[in-house]
Structure formats: C-alpha cells, structure tokens
C-alpha positions as CSV (number, residue, x, y, z in Angstrom):
1,X,200.4,130.6,108.0
2,X,198.1,133.1,109.7
3,X,195.6,131.6,112.8
4,X,192.0,132.9,113.3
5,X,191.1,133.3,116.7
6,X,186.7,133.7,117.0
7,X,185.7,136.1,120.6
8,X,183.1,136.8,122.8
9,X,182.9,139.3,124.3
10,X,179.8,139.2,127.2
11,X,177.8,142.5,128.8
12,X,176.4,141.5,131.7
13,X,173.9,143.7,134.1
14,X,176.4,145.4,136.6
15,X,173.7,145.8,139.2
16,X,174.9,144.1,142.5
17,X,173.9,140.7,143.2
18,X,175.3,137.2,144.8
19,X,177.9,135.7,143.0
20,X,176.5,132.3,142.8
21,X,173.5,134.1,141.0
22,X,176.1,136.3,138.6
23,X,178.0,132.8,138.2
24,X,174.9,130.9,136.4
25,X,174.3,133.7,133.9
26,X,177.9,133.7,132.9
27,X,178.1,130.3,132.8
28,X,175.1,130.9,129.9
29,X,176.4,133.3,128.2
30,X,179.3,131.7,128.0
31,X,178.1,128.2,127.1
32,X,176.6,130.3,124.5
33,X,179.7,131.8,123.2
34,X,181.5,128.9,123.3
35,X,178.2,127.2,121.0
36,X,178.4,129.7,118.4
37,X,182.3,128.8,118.1
38,X,184.5,131.2,119.8
39,X,187.4,129.7,121.7
40,X,188.0,133.2,123.6
41,X,185.6,134.5,125.7
42,X,185.8,138.1,127.4
43,X,184.6,138.3,130.3
44,X,183.2,141.9,131.8
45,X,184.9,143.1,134.7
46,X,183.6,142.7,138.3
47,X,181.6,139.8,136.1
48,X,181.3,138.3,139.1
49,X,179.5,140.2,142.0
50,X,178.4,143.5,139.7
51,X,179.9,146.7,141.3
52,X,178.6,150.1,142.3
53,X,180.7,153.1,142.6
54,X,181.6,152.1,146.6
55,X,184.2,151.3,148.6
56,X,181.7,147.8,149.2
57,X,183.2,146.4,146.3
58,X,185.9,145.6,148.1
59,X,184.1,143.3,150.6
60,X,183.4,141.1,147.9
61,X,187.3,139.6,147.0
62,X,187.9,136.5,147.0
63,X,190.7,134.2,147.4
64,X,192.7,133.0,144.7
65,X,191.1,129.6,144.6
66,X,187.9,130.6,145.6
67,X,184.9,130.1,143.6
68,X,185.0,131.7,141.2
69,X,188.6,131.2,140.1
70,X,187.0,127.8,140.5
71,X,184.2,128.4,138.5
72,X,186.8,129.6,135.8
73,X,188.8,127.3,135.6
74,X,186.1,124.1,135.0
75,X,184.0,126.4,132.4
76,X,186.9,126.9,130.0
77,X,187.9,123.0,131.2
78,X,184.2,122.0,130.2
79,X,183.8,123.5,126.9
80,X,187.3,124.2,125.7
81,X,187.7,127.8,125.4
82,X,189.7,130.7,126.7
83,X,188.8,132.8,129.7
84,X,189.4,136.7,130.6
85,X,188.0,138.2,132.9
86,X,188.7,140.7,136.1
87,X,188.0,140.1,139.7
88,X,188.9,141.2,143.1
89,X,191.2,138.7,144.7
90,X,191.6,139.1,148.1
91,X,195.9,138.5,149.2
92,X,196.0,137.2,152.3
93,X,200.0,136.9,152.1
94,X,202.1,137.7,149.9
95,X,204.5,133.9,151.4
96,X,200.9,132.1,150.2
97,X,200.7,134.0,147.2
98,X,204.7,134.2,146.0
99,X,203.2,136.6,142.7
C-alpha cells in the first residue's frame, strides 16, 4: 500500500551569523513546518552558520556532538519529525568517529 509523506523545504538567508541566532531562526521555521503537518523537514546547506565563498566557512566546523547536532536530535524528537541537513563537521580522530 502506498504511503504519503509530507515534506517541507526550508529556505533561509545565507548571510553568516552566530550559530545560536541561526538555530533560533531554524527552530521557528521547523516548528511552522511541523505544525503544518510536515513529517520530513529539509534544511538548507550550512543552515547553522550561513556561508560565503571563502575558506572561512571551515572555521565554523563543529564536533559531531556539538550544538547543531544536539539541536537537530532534540528538535526532531520534540516535533516527532525527520530532519535533513548539511553541516561542516570537524572530525578530530578516525578512532573517535569510526564511520
């Protein structure tokens, strides 16, 4: 039997700013999507930092258990949804993160 999944695609301004401010804005948009019935919410590339075409983007890399990953996990659980995203991760050691 076919199953229908409601998907929301979120757009955000790409201007770099603090991760805290960008997560707050993403939270507002994800909440709206979930309340509208979305089951899968797709966030834009580097939604947590914004970006410019520069190597400075890599300075915003976070550890895998950093603030953005924690926000993603908590938000998905709270809203009972799936989140799709693209962020820059700082992999400190292949032994610590074996995937």
